[in-house]
N, C-alpha and C positions, 0 to 999 in steps of 0.2 A: 536348498541353500539360496539358490540366487533369486527364488520367488520371495522368500523371506526378506532379501535385500530390496526388492523391488515394492512391496508393501510398505517396507520402514521407509523408505525414500518418499512413496507417495504420501503417507501418512505425516512426514514431518514437513513437505512442502504444503500441505493443507493446513497444518498446524500453524504456519507460518503466515500463509497467504489470507485466510479468513480473518484473525486478528488486525493484520495489516490494513484490510479494506474495511473493517469496522472502523478502526482508528480514523481513517482519511474520512469516512462519512461522519463520525463524531466532530473532527475538527472544522468539516464544513458547515456542520450546523451550529458551531459555536461561533464560527466568522459570520454566518446570516445574522445569527441573532445581534452578535457585535454589531453589524451594520445597520440593524433596525432600532437599536436602543442606545448606541454609545453616542456622545455629543460630536458634532461636525467641525467645531472649534476647540482650541484647547482651553481646558479649565485647571488653570495651576491651584486653585483652592482644593481639588480633588486630585490633584497629582496626574491628571489627566494630559499629559503633554508627548506622549509618544505616539507619533503617527502611523497609522497603517491603510494600505488602500485595498478596500474589500469592494470588488466589482466596479472599480473604477471610482468609488467614492472614498474620500480620505475620511477616518474617524479617528479619535483620540481616546488613547488607553493609558491605562497605568504601567509600569513597567513590569509588576508583577503579572498582569494580565497577556501581556506581551510574550514574556518569558515561558508562562505555561502553555499559550498557544503552539508557539513555535516549538518546545519540547514534544507538544503530542504530535504535530506535522512532522517532524524530524524523526522520530521513534516510529511512527506509523508508516513513513515511507520506506525506513530502514528494514522493519520487519517485514513488510510487502517484497522488498528486493531480496531478502534471505529467501522467502518463499518462492518467488518467482526462479531464482538461480536454481535452487533444488529441483522445481519443476522441469526446467531446461535440461538439468542434468539427467532427470529421469527419463525424458523424452529423447536426448541424444543417446543414452546408452540402450534404452529399450524400444524406444518408440521406431529407430531406424532398423533394429533388429527385426522388429516383427514386420515392417515393411518389405525387407531384404526377404523375408520368410513366405510372405504372402505371394512376392513376384516370383520365388522360386517354386512355389505351388503351381501358380498360374501357368509357368512355364513347362512344368512337369504335366498339367492337364492338358495343354495344347499339344503335346507330343504324341 
């Protein structure tokens, strides 16, 4: 029963961590693409009036592009934090128990 919970917790931790990291990588790729292709000055004709600083360089994008990139970034961070929290719970519950058990075994072997 205990090992089923351990496996389930580890599975869900990875289930959230990996997509979170992938989303952060995708948002970084989009940001780099924006930094290379977006105008450096506002272009009202194209509705590119929303500034964004990417690597210290200000580019101008549309409100839709800004909203979409923000959603990707915030969702990825949220999913990653859920996975990291589950991983910390896993380590707190079973990582410490394993460390204590190994200390007990070491003490028994020394005696």
